[in-house]
C-alpha positions in Angstrom: -30.8 -6.3 4.8 -28.3 -6.3 7.7 -25.7 -3.6 8.2 -23.0 -6.0 7.2 -24.7 -6.7 4.0 -25.3 -3.0 3.3 -21.5 -2.6 3.9 -20.7 -5.1 1.3 -23.2 -3.8 -1.3 -22.7 -0.1 -1.1 -21.4 0.9 -4.5 -18.7 3.4 -5.4 -19.6 3.1 -9.1 -22.3 0.8 -10.5 -21.4 -1.5 -13.3 -23.6 -0.6 -16.2 -25.1 -3.3 -18.4 -22.7 -5.9 -17.0 -19.6 -5.5 -19.2 -17.8 -8.6 -20.5 -16.0 -10.6 -17.9 -12.8 -10.5 -19.8 -12.7 -6.7 -19.7 -13.1 -6.7 -15.9 -10.1 -9.0 -15.6 -8.0 -7.0 -18.0 -8.7 -3.8 -16.0 -7.9 -5.7 -12.8 -4.6 -6.9 -14.3 -3.7 -3.4 -15.5 -4.6 -1.8 -12.2 -2.6 -4.4 -10.2 0.4 -4.2 -12.5 0.4 -0.3 -12.4 0.3 -0.3 -8.6 3.0 -3.0 -8.4 5.3 -0.9 -10.5 4.8 2.1 -8.3 5.2 0.0 -5.1 8.4 -1.5 -6.3 10.0 1.9 -5.9 8.0 3.6 -3.1 7.9 0.6 -0.8 11.0 -1.2 -2.1 13.4 1.5 -0.8 14.1 -0.5 2.4 16.0 -3.0 0.4 18.6 -0.3 -0.3 19.3 0.2 3.4 22.4 -2.0 3.5 23.9 -0.4 0.4 23.1 3.2 1.7 24.7 2.4 5.0 27.9 0.9 3.5 28.3 3.2 0.5 27.3 6.5 2.1 28.2 5.8 5.8 24.6 6.5 7.0 23.3 5.5 10.3 20.2 3.3 10.4 18.0 6.4 11.3 19.5 8.4 8.5 18.9 5.6 6.0 15.4 5.5 7.3 14.9 9.1 6.3 16.0 8.3 2.8 13.6 5.4 2.7 10.8 7.8 3.8 11.4 10.3 1.0 9.2 8.6 -1.6 6.3 8.1 0.8 6.7 11.7 2.0 6.2 13.0 -1.5 3.4 10.5 -2.1 1.3 11.6 0.8 1.6 15.3 -0.1 0.1 14.7 -3.6 -2.5 12.0 -2.9 -5.6 14.2 -2.3 -5.0 16.3 -5.5 -4.7 13.1 -7.5 -7.8 11.7 -6.0 -9.8 14.8 -6.8 -8.4 14.7 -10.4 -9.6 11.1 -10.7 -13.1 12.0 -9.5 -13.2 14.8 -12.1 -11.2 13.5 -15.1 -11.3 9.7 -14.9 -8.7 7.1 -14.2 -6.9 6.4 -17.5 -5.0 9.7 -18.0 -4.4 10.2 -14.3 -2.6 6.8 -14.2 -0.6 7.5 -17.3 0.4 11.0 -16.3 1.5 10.0 -12.8 3.5 7.0 -13.9 5.1 9.0 -16.7 6.1 11.8 -14.2 7.5 9.2 -11.8 9.6 7.8 -14.7 11.0 11.2 -15.5 11.9 11.9 -11.9 13.6 8.6 -11.5 15.6 9.1 -14.7 16.6 12.5 -13.4 17.9 10.9 -10.2 20.5 9.0 -12.3 22.1 12.3 -13.4 22.5 14.0 -10.0 24.9 13.8 -7.1 24.3 14.3 -3.4 21.9 12.8 -1.0 19.8 15.9 -0.6 19.0 16.3 -4.4 18.5 12.5 -4.6 16.1 12.6 -1.8 14.1 15.5 -3.4 13.9 13.6 -6.7 12.8 10.4 -4.8 10.1 12.6 -3.2 9.0 13.9 -6.6 8.8 10.4 -8.0 6.7 9.4 -5.0 4.4 12.4 -5.5 3.9 11.5 -9.2 3.3 7.8 -8.4 0.6 8.8 -5.9 -1.8 9.0 -8.9 -1.8 5.2 -9.0 -3.0 4.7 -5.4 -6.4 6.3 -6.0 -6.9 5.8 -9.7 -6.0 2.1 -10.0 -8.2 1.2 -7.0 -11.1 3.1 -8.5 -10.7 1.3 -11.9 -10.9 -2.1 -10.2 -13.9 -1.2 -8.0 -15.7 0.4 -10.9 -15.6 -2.7 -13.1 -16.7 -5.3 -10.5 -20.1 -5.8 -8.9 -20.4 -5.7 -5.1 -20.5 -9.5 -4.6 -17.1 -9.8 -6.3 -15.5 -6.6 -5.2 -13.8 -7.9 -2.1 -12.0 -10.6 -4.1 -11.1 -8.1 -6.9 -9.8 -5.5 -4.5 -7.9 -8.2 -2.6 -6.2 -9.2 -5.9 -5.4 -5.5 -6.7 -4.0 -5.0 -3.2 -1.5 -7.7 -3.8 0.3 -5.0 -5.7 2.0 -3.7 -2.6 3.5 -7.1 -1.5 4.2 -8.0 -5.1 6.0 -4.7 -5.6 8.0 -5.3 -2.4 8.6 -8.9 -3.6 10.0 -7.6 -6.9 12.2 -5.2 -5.0 13.3 -7.8 -2.5 14.4 -10.2 -5.3 15.9 -7.6 -7.7 17.2 -4.6 -5.8 19.9 -6.3 -3.5 21.7 -8.1 -6.4 21.3 -5.1 -8.8 22.6 -2.7 -6.1 25.5 -5.1 -5.4 26.4 -5.4 -9.1 25.6 -1.9 -10.4 25.2 0.3 -7.3 22.4 2.7 -6.5 22.0 3.9 -10.1 21.4 0.4 -11.3 18.6 -0.1 -8.8 17.0 3.2 -9.7 17.1 2.5 -13.4 15.4 -0.8 -12.8 12.4 0.8 -11.1 12.3 3.6 -13.7 11.9 1.1 -16.5 9.1 -0.6 -14.6 7.3 2.7 -14.2 7.8 3.8 -17.8 6.5 0.5 -19.2 3.3 0.8 -17.1 2.8 4.4 -18.1 2.6 3.3 -21.8 0.4 0.3 -21.1 -2.2 2.3 -19.0 -2.4 5.1 -21.6 -3.0 2.5 -24.3 -5.3 0.0 -22.7 -7.1 1.3 -19.5 -10.8 2.0 -20.0 -12.5 4.2 -17.4 -15.4 2.3 -15.8 -18.9 3.4 -16.7 -20.8 5.4 -14.1 -24.5 5.1 -13.5 -24.8 7.6 -10.7 -27.0 10.6 -11.6 -25.3 14.0 -12.0 -26.0 16.5 -9.3 -28.5 19.2 -10.2 -27.0 22.6 -11.2 -25.6 24.3 -8.1 -26.1 21.2 -6.0 -23.1 19.7 -4.2 -22.9 16.0 -3.5 -23.3 15.1 0.2 -20.0 14.5 2.0 -19.6 11.0 3.4 -17.5 12.5 6.1 -20.4 13.9 8.1 -20.2 11.0 10.5 -17.2 9.4 12.2 -17.4 6.0 10.4 -15.0 6.8 7.5 -12.6 8.6 9.8 -12.5 5.6 12.2 -11.7 3.2 9.3 -9.0 5.5 8.1 -7.5 5.6 11.6 -7.7 1.8 12.1 -6.0 1.1 8.8 -3.3 3.7 9.4 -2.5 2.0 12.7 -2.2 -1.3 10.9 0.4 0.2 8.6 2.8 0.5 11.6 3.3 -3.3 12.1 3.3 -3.9 8.3 6.1 -1.4 7.8 8.0 -2.4 10.9 8.4 -6.0 9.7 8.6 -5.0 6.1 11.2 -2.3 6.4 13.4 -3.8 9.1 12.9 -7.5 8.7 15.9 -7.5 6.3 18.0 -5.7 8.9 16.8 -8.1 11.6 17.9 -11.1 9.6 21.3 -9.6 8.7 22.2 -7.9 12.0 20.6 -10.3 14.5 20.5 -13.6 12.6 23.7 -12.8 10.6 22.2 -13.8 7.3 23.8 -12.6 4.0 21.8 -9.7 2.5 20.8 -11.6 -0.7 19.5 -14.6 1.3 17.7 -12.3 3.7 16.1 -10.6 0.7 14.9 -13.9 -0.7 13.3 -14.8 2.6 11.6 -11.4 2.7 10.3 -12.1 -0.8 8.7 -15.3 0.5 7.0 -13.2 3.2 5.7 -10.8 0.5 4.4 -13.7 -1.5 2.5 -14.8 1.6 1.2 -11.2 2.0 -0.2 -11.3 -1.5 -2.0 -14.6 -0.8 -3.4 -13.3 2.5 -4.8 -10.2 0.8 -6.7 -12.3 -1.8 -8.0 -14.7 0.9 -9.1 -11.8 3.1 -11.0 -10.2 0.2 -12.7 -13.5 -0.6 -13.5 -14.0 3.1 -15.2 -10.5 3.2 -17.4 -11.3 0.2 -18.4 -14.6 1.8 -19.4 -13.1 5.1 -20.9 -9.9 3.7 -18.6 -7.6 5.8 -15.2 -6.0 5.3 -14.7 -5.0 8.9 -15.3 -8.3 10.7 -12.3 -10.1 8.9 -10.3 -6.9 9.5 -10.9 -7.1 13.2 -9.9 -10.8 13.4 -6.8 -10.3 11.4 -5.7 -7.3 13.5 -6.0 -9.5 16.6 -3.8 -12.2 15.0 -1.2 -9.5 14.1 -1.2 -8.2 17.7 -0.7 -11.7 19.2 2.1 -12.7 16.8 3.8 -9.3 17.0 4.0 -9.8 20.8 5.5 -13.2 20.2 8.1 -11.7 17.9 9.0 -9.1 20.4 10.2 -11.8 22.9 11.6 -14.2 20.3 15.0 -12.7 20.1 17.5 -14.4 17.8 15.7 -17.7 17.8 14.5 -19.7 14.8 10.9 -19.0 16.0 11.6 -15.3 15.4 12.4 -16.0 11.7 9.1 -17.9 11.4 7.1 -15.3 13.1 8.7 -12.6 11.0 7.6 -14.2 7.7 4.1 -14.9 9.0 3.7 -11.3 10.2 4.8 -9.9 6.9 1.9 -11.8 5.4 -0.8 -11.1 8.0 0.1 -7.5 8.7 -0.6 -6.7 5.0 -3.9 -8.6 4.8 -6.2 -5.9 6.1 -5.2 -3.3 3.5 -7.6 -4.3 0.8 -10.5 -4.7 3.2 -10.2 -1.2 4.5 -9.8 0.2 0.9 -12.9 -1.6 -0.3 -14.9 -0.5 2.7 -13.9 3.2 2.3 -14.7 3.3 -1.5 -18.1 1.6 -1.0 -19.1 4.0 1.8 -17.9 7.1 0.0 -20.0 6.5 -3.2 -19.2 7.3 -6.8 -18.7 11.0 -6.5 -16.3 10.8 -3.5 -14.5 7.5 -4.1 -11.3 9.1 -5.5 -11.0 11.6 -2.7 -11.9 9.1 0.0 -9.3 6.7 -1.3 -6.8 9.6 -1.4 -7.6 10.4 2.3 -7.2 6.7 3.1 -3.8 6.6 1.3 -2.7 9.8 2.9 -3.2 8.4 6.4 -1.5 5.1 5.6 1.4 6.7 3.8 1.8 9.3 6.6 2.3 6.4 8.9 4.6 4.7 6.4 6.7 7.9 6.2 7.0 8.2 10.0 7.6 4.5 10.7 11.1 3.9 9.1 13.0 6.8 10.9 11.1 6.3 14.2 11.6 2.5 14.2 15.2 2.9 13.1 15.9 5.2 16.0 14.0 2.9 18.5 16.0 -0.2 17.3 19.2 1.8 17.6 18.4 2.9 21.2 16.6 -0.2 22.6 16.8 -3.1 20.1 14.3 -5.0 18.0 12.2 -6.4 20.8 10.7 -3.0 21.8 10.2 -2.1 18.2 8.2 -5.3 17.5 6.3 -4.7 20.8 5.2 -1.2 19.6 4.0 -2.8 16.3 1.9 -5.3 18.3 0.4 -2.5 20.4 -0.6 -0.5 17.2 -2.5 -3.6 15.9 -4.3 -3.9 19.2 -5.3 -0.3 19.2 -6.6 -0.5 15.7 -9.2 -3.0 16.9 -10.6 -0.4 19.4 -10.7 2.3 16.7 -12.4 0.2 14.0 -16.2 0.8 14.0 -18.4 -2.2 14.9 -20.7 -1.6 12.0 -21.3 0.8 9.1 -24.4 3.0 8.7 -27.1 2.2 6.3 -26.4 3.4 2.7 -28.9 6.2 1.8 
């Protein structure tokens, strides 16, 4: 068996006695929907930037800080939720986290002041962090290796789908009902999914033998492979969030589009991102490698990002923006699947938490940094930095994975 094949068939949790196909797809649907609800808030915050700037008089950099609050809270809590998932299972971790996020968001409706609001947004992000590790592990646990790339690709559509929901719903809700209306919308989404996961999620069966008394499972972090995948995927978050967070601002400030029309075009880009994630997962199953498609897609993002950097206010810039929203998100499921497969059943939750921590640290730093860069130098240099990050990720990504013990 080649190293690429070993990469595809390493198993974070074996599927015992081949459960009914319908159960797999129900778990996939629940995991995807739970993550979509969480992402609609955590990653949908950029669609409140125009309203924050006009209503609160914030600069672009200050609005970027508010956007970063949920991801800041999320990254602080990810590892603890991952460890809880490894120990207690997925169902109650999902339900407890989504329920906590709902409470924090409802609390945000009753407070005044940006500082308190930012803290509650951070708490909601921290609670919602449970979904990032647990929902992925549910999906990976119920699908066999030869279908895992496709399944994880479908689950990873939750991020662009959540952003699509936010792009379509948040601007008009904020325009009609203000910030409180938009926050109530995402609170309801989170609360509904908290109930559904508590009622219907079934933890996947595990076939991995228990460690002998006093024996600790071997850490998958002894080598550099997992760290390099973490690093490469974190670098790919920068172009994803540059175009995702500031594409709306580019359309309204440079192209002079109305905010609602710009949000609708951004939603088209997120729909493309969802399709790209599914296609990338299927591609990885077909070639028996998660990293080879990731390398090619990163190359495409680097080339197109460089094109967007010099496109200015041309129509070509609009087209490149939409394509980049799709392609820059396409590698996410590949890296998540590879990390979980290499980590094994006893470390999958923690490894996915580390993966999410690196990605969300980048996601937290990106909005304020890119907002400041755009303010100082314009959109061209910001898109150029995004292209450079994609190029660097190709160098960081390992050429192959080691044999599975």
